[in-house]
N, C-alpha and C positions, 0 to 999 in steps of 0.2 A: 248564141252563147259560146264564147271562146274559153279555152284553158289558159290561165295566166298566172304567173307568180313572178316576184320581183327580187328574190334573194335565195340563194348567194349569186345567182345571174338572173337576168331579166329574160323571161321566156314567154312566148306565146304561141297558141297553136289554133287555127281557125279551120273549120271544116268548109271545104269549097264545093265537094262534089261527093256523090255516093254511088257505088256500083253494086247492084244486089246480085249480079252473076258471080262476082268473085268470093264473098262480099269484103268490100274494101272501100276506103274513103280517101280522097284526095285532100291534103291539107296544106296550109301555109304555115311554116314554122319560122319565127323570128326569134333569135337568139343574140342578146346583147351583154358583153362582159366589159366591166371596168376594173382597171388596175391601178396601182400607185402611179406608173408612168406611162400608161398605155389604155386603150379602149379599142374594142372592135365590135362588130355586128354582122351578122349573116342572115339573110332572109332566103329561104327555099321553099319549093314546092315538091311534094313528094306524095306516094301513095303508101298507105297502111292497111294491112289485113285487119278486119275487125277482131280476129282470134287474137293476133299479136297485142292489140290494145288491151283486150279482156285480160290475157295472161300477165300483162304488165301491172294493170290495176290490182289483180289478184295477189301477185307477189308483194306490191306494195302494202297491201292490207295486212299480209302475213309478216311484213318486215323482214323479207328475205331479198336476196339479190334480184333486182328488178332491171330488166333491159327491154327497151322499146326500139325496134329496128324496122327501117321501112322495107319495102318489097325489093328494091334494088340493092340493098345493104350500103346505101350511101350516107345514111343517117342513123346514129346511135345515141340514145340518152341512157344512162345507166346509173342507178342509185345502189350504192354499196353501202348496206347497214352495217357490216362489220368495220368498215373503215370510216364510216361517218363521212362519205363522199358523193358528190355529183360529177359525174364524167360525161363528156360529149365528144362525138366525133361526127364530122360533117365533110365529105368528100365529093369531088365532082371531077369528070374528065370532059373535054370538048372534042369535037370532030377532027380538030386539027393536032390531037395528041397532046395538048395541055391538060394539066391537072392541078387541083388544089386540094388541100387537107387542112382542116381547122379543127384542132382538138384541145381539151383542157380538162382540167380537174379542180374542184373546189370543196373545201370541207363545208359540210352542211349540219347545222344545228338541229336539234330537236323540234325547236319551234319552227324553223324553215321547212323542216321535214313534213311537220303537221300541215303547214299551209300548202306544199306541194301535193301530199296524198288528199287532201281536201278539194285541191283544184282539179285534179283527174277524177275523183270520186263523184264530185257533184255534177259532172257533165251528164246532160240527159241523153242516155244511149236509146237508140230506137230499133237496134238490131237484136 
């Protein structure tokens, strides 16, 4: 089962692997954004600590600032309840000194927020 929502951006997270020693999970994240004159998508693979996922979900349920960050700090998904916004940052650096940064912010309605919280909350945790 994946975590998915379609609005205000299209997002999916698929668990690929689990490390019991850390405990952490390798995930594939897909983010697709459409605007009036543009569109972009990014797919990345990263590791999330299970505690970070749990803290993110707990904050979502309390309707307080919720931030999901990967172990290398190259991915961030933030839900800002006070502003009613969804914020994301995805960065990468290659071995040749190149780098990329994709970030954005979208307003999020109460209905969209309920779908997002439901998507993360309904994910069956085994840790």
